[in-house]
N, C-alpha and C positions, 0 to 999 in steps of 0.2 A: 530680796531687799529692793523695794521700788525706789524711784528717783527722789521722791519727797523724803522718805525715811533716810536715805543716804545723805541728802543735804542737811537734814536735821542733825545727824551724827557729826558731820563735818563742822557744822556751826557750833555745836556744843563743845567739840574738841578745840576749836579756835578760841572760844570764850574761856575755857578752862586754862589754856596757855596764856591768855591775856586778861586775867581776872583782876588786874590792878586798875579798875575802872576810874579811880580817882586820878590816875596819872594822865588820862586823856583830857582832863579839865585843868590840871595844875602844871603839866609839862614836866613833872618830876619822874625820873626813872626809879622803879622799885629796886631797893637794895637789901631786902631781907634775906634771911638764911636760905630760903627756897631758891634764891637766884643762883646758888652754887650748884643746883641740880640741872642737868641738861634735859631739855624736852626732846622727844623723838623726831619732831618735824623741823622744817626751816622756819624759825621765828626769831627775829632779831632781838638780841639782848637789849638794844637801845629803844625798842618799841615802848612807848609810855605805859602800855598795858601789860607788858611781859612780866611774868612771875618766875620764869626759869631762864636758863641760858641756852643759846643756840649751840648745838654740837659742833657745827662747822666753825663758828666763831671761836669756840672754846679750844678746838684743836689748833687753830692758827695762833691763838694767844699763847698757848704753852710752847708750841714749836718755835715761835719767833721771839721768845723771851731772851734776855741777855745771857742767861745761862741755860743751855739746852737741857730740857727734861723730856723724857719719853712720856707721851700722854696716855699712861696706863688707864687712868680712870675714864677718860672720854672714849677712848677706843674700846674699852671693856663694855661700856654702856651701849655704844653703837653696835658692837658685835652681838650683845644680848638682844637689843631691839631687832636687829636683822635676823637672828637665829629664831626668834619667836614669831615675828610678824612678816618678815620679808618686806616687799614693797606695798603691803597693805597700809603701811604708815603713809605712803605717798597718796594712796587712794582715799583714805578715810580720816587721817589724823593731821596731816600737814596743813597749817593755816594758809600758806601761799598756794598750795594746790587747790584749796577751797576758793581762794580769791580768783584763780584762773577759771575754775568751773563756773563761777558766777558771771565772769566776763563773757564766757563762751555762750551763755544763754541769751545774750543780747542779740536781737535779730539783725542779720546782715545778709545782703544779697548773695555773697559768696562764702561758703564754708568749705575749707580745704581739708580733706582727710589725709592725703599723702601727695608726694611730688617726687620728681626725679632727684636723687641725691639725699632723700630723707634718711635712708638707712645709714649712709656714711656720716651724715650730720649728727646722728644720734651718738656716735662714738666720741663726739667732742666733749661730752660731759665727763668722760673718763679721763681725758687729757687735762681738763680743768681740775679734777680731783687731784691728780698726781702733781701737776705743776703749781697751781694757784693755792692749793690747800696744804700740800706737804713740802715740795721742793723750794719754791720761792720764799715762803715765810721762814724757812730754815736758813736761807742765804741772806735775807734782808731782815735784820733784827728789828723787833717792835713794829713790823709791817704785816698786818693781816691782809694779804694781797687780795683774796677773793672778796672779803667784806669791803675793803677800801675801794676797789676798782670795778666790781661787777655786781655784787649782790643786790637785786631789786627789792628784796624784803627790807634791807637796811635803808635803802633810799626812801621807801614808803614810810618807814619809821621816822626818818629824819624830817619828812614833810609833816607828819603828825605832831612831832615835837615842836617844829617851827611855828605851828599855829598858836601855841601858848607860850613859847619861849622866844621873845623878840630878839634877845641877844644872839641866839643861835641863828636866827633868820638873817641877822645882819652880817654874819661872817661866812655865809655860804658862798663858795667861790666857783672856780672853773671845774674843779673835780666834781662838785655837786651838779653842775650843769651837764657834764658828760653822763653822770649816773641818772640824772632826771630824764635826759633824752633816751637813754637805754630803757628806763622804766616805761616811758611812753610807748616806745617801740614794742616792748613785750606786751603791754596792755592791748595795743592795736592787733598784734599777732594773735593774742588770746581770744579776741572776738572772732577771728577767722579760723584759727587752728586750735584744736583742743590741747591745752597744756603744753605750749611750746617751750616754756622754761624747763618743765620736767623732762621733756623729750631730749632737749639738745644741750642744756646748760647746767643743770642742777648736779653738783658734786655729791649731795646727800643721796639722791636717787641712784647715782653711780655706785656709791658705797653699798647701798642696800641690794642692788640688782642681783649680784651673785648668790645672795642668800635665798632667792626665790626657789632654788632647787632643794634646799635643805631645811627651810623654816618649818616651825611647828604648824602654823596656819598654811594650808595648801588649798589650791583650787582642785577639787576632786572631780574626775570624769568617769562616769559609768559607761564603759564601752558597749555594754549590752543594750543600753537605752539609746545611745547616740545614733542618729539617723544621717549624720553628715550633711545636714541641711544648710549649714554655713550661717545660720541666724546669729550665732554668737560672734562670728568673725565680722559680720556686717555692722553689728552694733558697737564693736570695740573701738573706743576713741584712740587707743594706743596702737591700733592696726595689728593686733595679735590674733592668731587663730587659736582660741582657748581649748577647743576640742582636741586639736592635734598637739599643741604645745602649752599645756597648762602651767608649766613652770618657767615660761619664757621670761627672760630678764626684764623685758619691757612691760610686763603685766603688772598693773598697780592694784589688782585685787579689789576693784571698785564694786564688783558684783553685778554690773550691767549685763554681762553674758549669762549669768545665772537667771536673771529675770526674763531674758529673751528666749531661753531654750524651751521650745514647745514640748520636748520629750522629758523634761525634768532630769536631764542627764548631767547637769553641772551643779556643784554646790561648793561653798566655802566650808572647809573641814579642817579639823586638827588631826585627821587620819592621813593615811598615804594618799598620794595624789591620783592614783589610778585604781579603780575598783575592778576586780576580776571575778 
């Protein structure tokens, strides 16, 4: 899968999840029956184009309700998505991942692949998943902590809504200022670093990461063909060595390594990850 085809797939996935085109002009959030269904990627419920619910937002909404309910439906869907696709959802389906990929294509004098502390910083997304998605919403009722204080997708949605909803624009306050600043910071980082939000902050990526080892869709490695040329490692934006660790939790299954392999030793497959 070449880069153009990959971007087309990402664009189509983003359009499908935001197919309420009328909302971008009217500022009205879609509220039809489909909105009760969670999409697999990070896509804010409040986006004027959103036709489905964000799984992270839905999790917090249920957990932080006045009467605690176990989120069987949302967790079940997330486990299903993870068990089938793993982090391929991050690489090809997530609208905010697509947004970061577009930003990273902007020319800039310095493009950073990795830095000291990168590995440790990647663990932050797991802490965010546990604390801001599960623990804090359970403690503070009616407070979707991640959505309220951190989620850049929600901030982007708020900006889009404010263009057509002047009443909303008038009540934006200090909290929005904080989130707007964070969004700008992530946008700047995305120009320099590939997918910084996915690497360091995204709780949805943290949830899907362990499924990379068991998901139906796998990155298959033909050990007989592999020449250990490191071409796949050099092209990986997530700094994974696909030939050695095809089920790495950081791999988003974008397919760039498959394109780069001169020996045709890698492929996305629904079979086992290592061919003998």
